[in-house]
Every structure is written in structure tokens, then in C-alpha cells.
C-alpha beads as a LAMMPS data file, in Angstrom:
LAMMPS data file: protein, C-alpha beads

140 atoms
139 bonds

1 atom types
1 bond types

-500.0 500.0 xlo xhi
-500.0 500.0 ylo yhi
-500.0 500.0 zlo zhi

Masses

1 110.0

Atoms # bond

1 1 1 162.642 115.518 298.550
2 1 1 165.897 116.341 296.618
3 1 1 168.890 117.473 298.500
4 1 1 167.832 116.713 301.875
5 1 1 171.097 116.954 303.659
6 1 1 173.837 119.254 302.332
7 1 1 177.089 120.292 303.889
8 1 1 177.417 124.131 304.640
9 1 1 180.978 125.371 304.664
10 1 1 181.592 128.884 306.392
11 1 1 184.704 131.043 305.568
12 1 1 186.383 134.143 307.440
13 1 1 185.678 136.885 304.614
14 1 1 187.026 134.994 301.750
15 1 1 184.062 132.778 300.729
16 1 1 183.758 134.267 297.174
17 1 1 187.398 133.192 296.439
18 1 1 186.714 129.791 297.927
19 1 1 183.570 129.195 295.956
20 1 1 185.246 130.112 292.804
21 1 1 188.193 127.803 293.540
22 1 1 185.913 124.939 294.118
23 1 1 183.976 125.641 291.268
24 1 1 187.259 125.506 289.034
25 1 1 188.701 122.375 290.658
26 1 1 185.335 120.457 291.155
27 1 1 183.365 121.565 288.102
28 1 1 179.442 122.627 288.302
29 1 1 177.902 126.045 288.488
30 1 1 178.019 128.471 291.357
31 1 1 175.612 131.003 292.258
32 1 1 176.489 133.559 294.930
33 1 1 174.229 135.893 296.911
34 1 1 176.091 138.768 298.886
35 1 1 174.555 140.486 302.081
36 1 1 174.081 143.672 300.142
37 1 1 171.976 141.566 297.716
38 1 1 169.421 140.610 300.483
39 1 1 166.047 142.520 300.633
40 1 1 166.433 145.265 303.288
41 1 1 165.214 144.598 306.714
42 1 1 165.002 147.305 309.318
43 1 1 165.086 145.132 312.332
44 1 1 168.421 143.595 310.965
45 1 1 170.421 146.269 308.861
46 1 1 173.409 144.997 307.087
47 1 1 176.519 147.114 308.027
48 1 1 178.626 148.606 305.245
49 1 1 181.640 146.193 305.915
50 1 1 179.352 143.121 305.417
51 1 1 177.548 144.072 302.295
52 1 1 180.199 142.257 299.755
53 1 1 180.498 139.383 301.725
54 1 1 178.640 136.093 300.813
55 1 1 175.227 135.437 302.571
56 1 1 174.869 132.235 300.770
57 1 1 176.356 130.525 297.903
58 1 1 175.620 127.066 296.139
59 1 1 178.008 124.919 293.875
60 1 1 175.752 122.291 291.954
61 1 1 176.971 119.444 290.188
62 1 1 175.344 116.212 288.877
63 1 1 172.548 116.675 291.398
64 1 1 174.750 117.540 294.335
65 1 1 174.996 120.821 296.199
66 1 1 177.465 122.311 298.669
67 1 1 176.408 125.346 300.372
68 1 1 178.754 128.386 301.438
69 1 1 178.904 131.548 303.273
70 1 1 180.772 133.800 305.055
71 1 1 181.135 133.879 308.774
72 1 1 178.907 136.682 310.459
73 1 1 177.716 135.260 313.818
74 1 1 178.765 137.962 316.429
75 1 1 178.311 135.814 319.615
76 1 1 180.495 133.062 318.202
77 1 1 183.816 133.909 316.809
78 1 1 185.135 132.181 313.772
79 1 1 187.466 129.285 314.097
80 1 1 188.480 126.224 312.246
81 1 1 186.176 123.396 313.404
82 1 1 183.084 125.489 313.718
83 1 1 183.118 126.529 309.905
84 1 1 181.237 123.469 308.871
85 1 1 177.593 122.651 309.487
86 1 1 174.890 120.540 307.877
87 1 1 171.763 121.896 306.293
88 1 1 168.434 119.714 306.564
89 1 1 165.576 120.786 304.299
90 1 1 161.980 119.914 304.957
91 1 1 158.809 120.274 302.950
92 1 1 156.450 121.263 305.578
93 1 1 156.434 123.646 308.585
94 1 1 155.509 120.849 310.742
95 1 1 158.436 118.380 309.961
96 1 1 160.699 121.406 310.142
97 1 1 159.774 122.637 313.651
98 1 1 159.553 118.778 314.730
99 1 1 163.355 118.129 313.779
100 1 1 164.246 121.536 315.183
101 1 1 162.718 120.837 318.388
102 1 1 164.173 117.160 318.701
103 1 1 167.632 118.329 317.849
104 1 1 167.564 121.105 320.386
105 1 1 167.385 118.766 323.297
106 1 1 170.400 119.126 325.349
107 1 1 171.930 121.370 322.785
108 1 1 171.847 125.029 322.014
109 1 1 169.923 127.259 319.939
110 1 1 171.973 129.552 317.819
111 1 1 168.886 130.959 315.987
112 1 1 165.389 130.544 316.942
113 1 1 163.177 128.967 314.201
114 1 1 161.584 131.766 312.387
115 1 1 160.465 133.067 309.072
116 1 1 163.177 134.768 306.679
117 1 1 163.250 136.005 303.371
118 1 1 164.398 132.955 302.004
119 1 1 162.319 130.304 303.994
120 1 1 158.916 130.079 305.918
121 1 1 160.870 128.581 308.760
122 1 1 164.708 128.652 309.391
123 1 1 166.850 128.116 312.453
124 1 1 170.323 127.054 313.747
125 1 1 171.365 124.562 316.327
126 1 1 174.403 123.086 317.929
127 1 1 173.161 119.819 318.989
128 1 1 174.286 118.146 322.469
129 1 1 177.114 116.427 320.697
130 1 1 178.463 119.737 318.996
131 1 1 177.163 119.251 315.551
132 1 1 175.873 122.304 314.008
133 1 1 172.737 122.226 312.041
134 1 1 170.884 124.687 309.812
135 1 1 167.087 123.657 309.730
136 1 1 165.357 124.966 306.771
137 1 1 161.614 124.636 305.550
138 1 1 161.440 124.836 301.701
139 1 1 159.274 127.593 300.014
140 1 1 156.056 126.110 298.642

Bonds

1 1 1 2
2 1 2 3
3 1 3 4
4 1 4 5
5 1 5 6
6 1 6 7
7 1 7 8
8 1 8 9
9 1 9 10
10 1 10 11
11 1 11 12
12 1 12 13
13 1 13 14
14 1 14 15
15 1 15 16
16 1 16 17
17 1 17 18
18 1 18 19
19 1 19 20
20 1 20 21
21 1 21 22
22 1 22 23
23 1 23 24
24 1 24 25
25 1 25 26
26 1 26 27
27 1 27 28
28 1 28 29
29 1 29 30
30 1 30 31
31 1 31 32
32 1 32 33
33 1 33 34
34 1 34 35
35 1 35 36
36 1 36 37
37 1 37 38
38 1 38 39
39 1 39 40
40 1 40 41
41 1 41 42
42 1 42 43
43 1 43 44
44 1 44 45
45 1 45 46
46 1 46 47
47 1 47 48
48 1 48 49
49 1 49 50
50 1 50 51
51 1 51 52
52 1 52 53
53 1 53 54
54 1 54 55
55 1 55 56
56 1 56 57
57 1 57 58
58 1 58 59
59 1 59 60
60 1 60 61
61 1 61 62
62 1 62 63
63 1 63 64
64 1 64 65
65 1 65 66
66 1 66 67
67 1 67 68
68 1 68 69
69 1 69 70
70 1 70 71
71 1 71 72
72 1 72 73
73 1 73 74
74 1 74 75
75 1 75 76
76 1 76 77
77 1 77 78
78 1 78 79
79 1 79 80
80 1 80 81
81 1 81 82
82 1 82 83
83 1 83 84
84 1 84 85
85 1 85 86
86 1 86 87
87 1 87 88
88 1 88 89
89 1 89 90
90 1 90 91
91 1 91 92
92 1 92 93
93 1 93 94
94 1 94 95
95 1 95 96
96 1 96 97
97 1 97 98
98 1 98 99
99 1 99 100
100 1 100 101
101 1 101 102
102 1 102 103
103 1 103 104
104 1 104 105
105 1 105 106
106 1 106 107
107 1 107 108
108 1 108 109
109 1 109 110
110 1 110 111
111 1 111 112
112 1 112 113
113 1 113 114
114 1 114 115
115 1 115 116
116 1 116 117
117 1 117 118
118 1 118 119
119 1 119 120
120 1 120 121
121 1 121 122
122 1 122 123
123 1 123 124
124 1 124 125
125 1 125 126
126 1 126 127
127 1 127 128
128 1 128 129
129 1 129 130
130 1 130 131
131 1 131 132
132 1 132 133
133 1 133 134
134 1 134 135
135 1 135 136
136 1 136 137
137 1 137 138
138 1 138 139
139 1 139 140
């Protein structure tokens, strides 16, 4: 499995500017997906004011990846300190669920483990030590 653990940096509406800055300074190649680029989901419509914000971006260089997005979590306001998490990626649903369940013990589930358009299983946790995790099952 490549890129098992990746930092995930979150910004307050200026993510695209930050990605382009890091791309220029660090080198590598950035890809950016905006909220408006995601497939429509009637259960979670994207408000107009979010469509140009970054849903997910990656900066890749020499086999390393840094992930980025704009902050869009209604129940937790953006603040310095909660703007970094770690993404763990797994190849099977079973391993993804086991890690999600284990990290949840004593912590807070921010987003239940569920299927998304980009992953068969994805969820967010703040563990009992206050570390934020994004748990991702890779597409087959």
C-alpha cells in the first residue's frame, strides 16, 4: 500500500491560494477539486457559497502526498489547531472498519463510516487524545 499515512491540511476559504503557494515553493504537481465539481447528491446539496471552495486537493512530489481542503464542518468552527488531520488509507473495507472502530474508542465520531463518491468507506474521528483522523478505503 502506498501513501498509507498523509497529512491533511484544512484552510478557511483560502485553500486554493495555499495549494498554489506550496506548489510553487515545494515543487511537485497539484490537483484541485472544488465542491461544485462533485457529483450532485440530493441528500447533501452544495450551497452556492461553497461551490468554489476546495473539496479536496493533493500536492504530489517524489512519491509523497499532502492533502488539502477548505473547512466546511458546520458543527465545528474553523480554528488554528483543528486545521490538520491525518488520512489513513486501507485497501479493504474490513481493515478500514477495524481501524475506524478502534480509533473511535473514547473519542468522537465526526462523520460515520459510510460510502462516498470517492471511497467505498470514509469517516472522520477525533480520537481520545484529540487527534483528528480521516479513515479511507481505497477504491478497488
